[in-house]
ZAMARGU-4260 file (C-alpha; in steps of 0.2 Angstrom, whole numbers, plus 5000, padded with zeros to 4 digits):
<rodrens>
0) 4547/4855/4272 | 4561/4847/4282 | 4560/4828/4284 | 4564/4818/4300 | 4567/4799/4298
5) 4561/4789/4313 | 4570/4773/4313 | 4560/4764/4326 | 4549/4766/4342 | 4540/4755/4354
10) 4524/4765/4357 | 4508/4766/4348 | 4511/4781/4337 | 4522/4796/4334 | 4508/4809/4336
15) 4517/4819/4350 | 4533/4820/4340 | 4524/4825/4324 | 4516/4840/4333 | 4533/4845/4340
20) 4542/4845/4324 | 4528/4853/4314 | 4532/4869/4324 | 4549/4869/4315 | 4541/4866/4298
25) 4546/4847/4298 | 4537/4831/4295 | 4541/4813/4300 | 4545/4798/4289 | 4543/4782/4298
30) 4553/4767/4294 | 4544/4750/4294 | 4558/4738/4298 | 4572/4749/4304 | 4584/4738/4295
35) 4600/4745/4288 | 4595/4742/4270 | 4579/4752/4272 | 4587/4766/4281 | 4600/4768/4268
40) 4586/4772/4256 | 4575/4783/4267 | 4590/4793/4274 | 4594/4800/4257 | 4579/4812/4258
45) 4581/4815/4277 | 4586/4831/4286 | 4587/4822/4303 | 4585/4806/4311 | 4576/4801/4327
50) 4581/4783/4333 | 4576/4772/4348 | 4585/4755/4347 | 4589/4753/4329 | 4607/4754/4324
55) 4612/4770/4315 | 4629/4764/4308 | 4642/4774/4298 | 4634/4768/4281 | 4618/4776/4285
60) 4625/4792/4292 | 4636/4794/4276 | 4621/4790/4265 | 4612/4805/4272 | 4619/4819/4262
65) 4606/4831/4269 | 4608/4826/4287 | 4609/4840/4300 | 4606/4831/4316 | 4603/4814/4324
70) 4593/4812/4339 | 4591/4798/4351 | 4575/4793/4361 | 4585/4790/4377 | 4601/4792/4386
75) 4614/4781/4379 | 4620/4783/4361 | 4629/4766/4359 | 4617/4762/4344 | 4624/4778/4334
80) 4641/4779/4326 | 4644/4796/4335 | 4662/4796/4328 | 4656/4797/4310 | 4643/4809/4314
85) 4656/4820/4322 | 4667/4818/4307 | 4653/4824/4296 | 4649/4839/4308 | 4632/4832/4313
90) 4626/4835/4331 | 4620/4820/4340 | 4607/4824/4353 | 4600/4813/4368 | 4588/4815/4383
95) 4598/4813/4399 | 4586/4820/4410 | 4571/4809/4409 | 4566/4792/4418 | 4577/4795/4433
100) 4563/4789/4445 | 4557/4775/4433 | 4575/4767/4432 | 4579/4770/4450 | 4562/4762/4455
105) 4564/4748/4443 | 4582/4744/4450 | 4574/4744/4468 | 4560/4733/4462 | 4572/4720/4455
110) 4583/4721/4471 | 4568/4718/4482 | 4561/4704/4471 | 4578/4695/4472 | 4580/4699/4490
115) 4563/4693/4495 | 4562/4679/4482 | 4546/4685/4475 | 4547/4675/4459 | 4551/4659/4467
120) 4536/4661/4479 | 4525/4665/4465 | 4530/4650/4455 | 4528/4639/4470 | 4511/4645/4475
125) 4505/4643/4457 | 4511/4625/4458 | 4501/4622/4473 | 4516/4623/4486 | 4512/4634/4500
130) 4528/4634/4510 | 4541/4645/4517 | 4555/4634/4511 | 4551/4638/4493 | 4561/4654/4495
135) 4572/4651/4509 | 4585/4657/4514 | 4581/4675/4514 | 4590/4690/4523 | 4584/4707/4529
140) 4587/4721/4517 | 4589/4734/4530 | 4607/4736/4535 | 4615/4728/4520 | 4626/4737/4507
145) 4620/4743/4490 | 4635/4746/4478 | 4630/4758/4464 | 4642/4756/4449 | 4640/4773/4440
150) 4634/4787/4450 | 4626/4799/4438 | 4609/4806/4439 | 4600/4789/4440 | 4613/4782/4452
155) 4610/4797/4463 | 4591/4795/4462 | 4593/4777/4467 | 4604/4781/4482 | 4590/4792/4489
160) 4577/4779/4487 | 4589/4765/4494 | 4593/4775/4510 | 4574/4775/4514 | 4575/4755/4514
165) 4589/4756/4527 | 4602/4751/4515 | 4620/4757/4517 | 4625/4765/4500 | 4643/4765/4492
170) 4647/4770/4474 | 4660/4769/4461 | 4662/4783/4448 | 4678/4792/4444 | 4669/4807/4437
175) 4659/4811/4453 | 4666/4821/4468 | 4666/4815/4486 | 4656/4831/4489 | 4642/4826/4478
180) 4642/4808/4485 | 4644/4814/4503 | 4629/4826/4501 | 4619/4810/4498 | 4626/4800/4512
185) 4636/4789/4500 | 4654/4783/4501 | 4664/4783/4486 | 4675/4768/4484 | 4686/4760/4471
190) 4681/4746/4459 | 4688/4732/4469 | 4680/4738/4485 | 4663/4740/4478 | 4664/4722/4471
195) 4669/4714/4487 | 4658/4725/4499 | 4642/4725/4490 | 4627/4714/4495 | 4618/4721/4480
200) 4627/4729/4465 | 4617/4740/4454 | 4624/4745/4437 | 4621/4762/4430 | 4635/4765/4418
205) 4634/4770/4399 | 4640/4757/4387 | 4657/4762/4379 | 4673/4753/4374 | 4679/4755/4392
210) 4663/4748/4400 | 4660/4734/4388 | 4663/4718/4398 | 4668/4727/4413 | 4659/4715/4425
215) 4668/4699/4419 | 4672/4682/4427 | 4686/4689/4437 | 4676/4703/4444 | 4661/4692/4447
220) 4672/4680/4457 | 4677/4695/4468 | 4659/4697/4474 | 4651/4688/4489 | 4642/4672/4486
225) 4627/4680/4494 | 4627/4695/4483 | 4615/4700/4469 | 4619/4709/4453 | 4606/4722/4446
230) 4607/4728/4428 | 4596/4742/4421 | 4609/4750/4411 | 4616/4740/4396 | 4618/4722/4394
235) 4635/4721/4387 | 4643/4729/4402 | 4642/4712/4410 | 4650/4697/4402 | 4634/4687/4400
240) 4642/4670/4398 | 4652/4673/4414 | 4636/4679/4423 | 4627/4664/4418 | 4641/4653/4425
245) 4642/4663/4441 | 4623/4660/4444 | 4624/4642/4440 | 4639/4638/4450 | 4635/4649/4465
250) 4648/4663/4463 | 4634/4675/4467 | 4617/4672/4474 | 4606/4680/4460 | 4603/4693/4447
255) 4589/4706/4442 | 4591/4710/4424 | 4582/4722/4413 | 4595/4722/4399 | 4605/4708/4390
260) 4619/4707/4377 | 4605/4704/4364 | 4590/4715/4365 | 4579/4699/4365 | 4586/4683/4373
265) 4584/4668/4362 | 4572/4655/4368 | 4580/4642/4379 | 4593/4653/4385 | 4598/4648/4403
270) 4595/4665/4410 | 4577/4663/4406 | 4575/4647/4417 | 4587/4649/4431 | 4577/4651/4448
275) 4589/4664/4455 | 4586/4677/4440 | 4572/4690/4439 | 4570/4696/4421 | 4561/4711/4413
280) 4561/4715/4394 | 4571/4732/4394 | 4557/4742/4402 | 4565/4751/4416 | 4563/4768/4407
285) 4545/4765/4405 | 4530/4774/4413 | 4516/4784/4404 | 4524/4800/4410 | 4542/4796/4405
290) 4536/4791/4388 | 4528/4808/4385 | 4544/4817/4392 | 4555/4806/4381 | 4545/4809/4365
295) 4543/4827/4367 | 4561/4831/4372 | 4569/4820/4359 | 4558/4828/4345 | 4562/4845/4352
300) 4581/4843/4351 | 4580/4838/4333 | 4567/4852/4329 | 4578/4865/4337 | 4593/4861/4326
305) 4582/4862/4311 | 4575/4878/4316 | 4592/4886/4319 | 4593/4884/4337 | 4605/4875/4349
310) 4597/4859/4356 | 4595/4857/4375 | 4607/4842/4375 | 4621/4837/4363 | 4633/4822/4365
315) 4647/4829/4353 | 4646/4848/4357 | 4662/4852/4348 | 4653/4851/4331 | 4644/4867/4335
320) 4661/4876/4334 | 4661/4872/4315 | 4656/4887/4303 | 4641/4878/4297 | 4633/4880/4314
325) 4638/4898/4317 | 4620/4903/4314 | 4613/4893/4328 | 4605/4904/4341
</rodrens>
């Protein structure tokens, strides 16, 4: 029986995945800690890996002599050394077509919470202050400009929702055509323009060498002092120290953050106490429905490879041209 190493997960059990892979004659092996030392031992007997947030570095991939496929629970694959997997002819799969509504809704929720100062008013009311001034000044959302940095499936879903709130939407994405953007009533602009024009900047980029630290001190200084940054993508896309300074010194007005440079901010970090920041713990992808989709589709990708079939989504498709994969249907 084929064995699939599950490095980590954030839900109660892997029963859905177990049922999916059983149809391909496979069973799951669950890691306890997801630490590299543990994975190095468990991967020796694994035909596949399913990973959520745990790092799957080169050392683990090279230790998996039987590895046929690495699957990600999610869209981004920055926690997997894809270059080494490709070097070894191992397909890496992901699930790009899930949680579109969830992430777009979460971005809108963070935007509205910042714009309407929901958290400030909540803290004030709980402290016994029943006053308009606790959250003043506030400005109308309708008629303001939302800039979407990264206009893929999630960015496009957000644009459709934002228009319903009366927002003017602009976007920056060199890989999206004006025809696609125009069909959604969105203007494509360059990076400088989106920074200087946006009242709300929502980030929907993958994390890569090119996007790491993209929103740095210089780019934050280009923004309006009344603008708000929303990040539901990956924390390291923003220079976190620069963002903290921008919020403390008033370069920008606020931030709504679901992701950070560290997956869990250390206690006492200023982003946890600044009154102009709304934070959530990397949950933008979550709904009960999206988790079912994610678990089913991620497991199915891996099971398909083990059963000799092409997966629905593959990050490094060139590996399928290798002779070892000629049998895939």
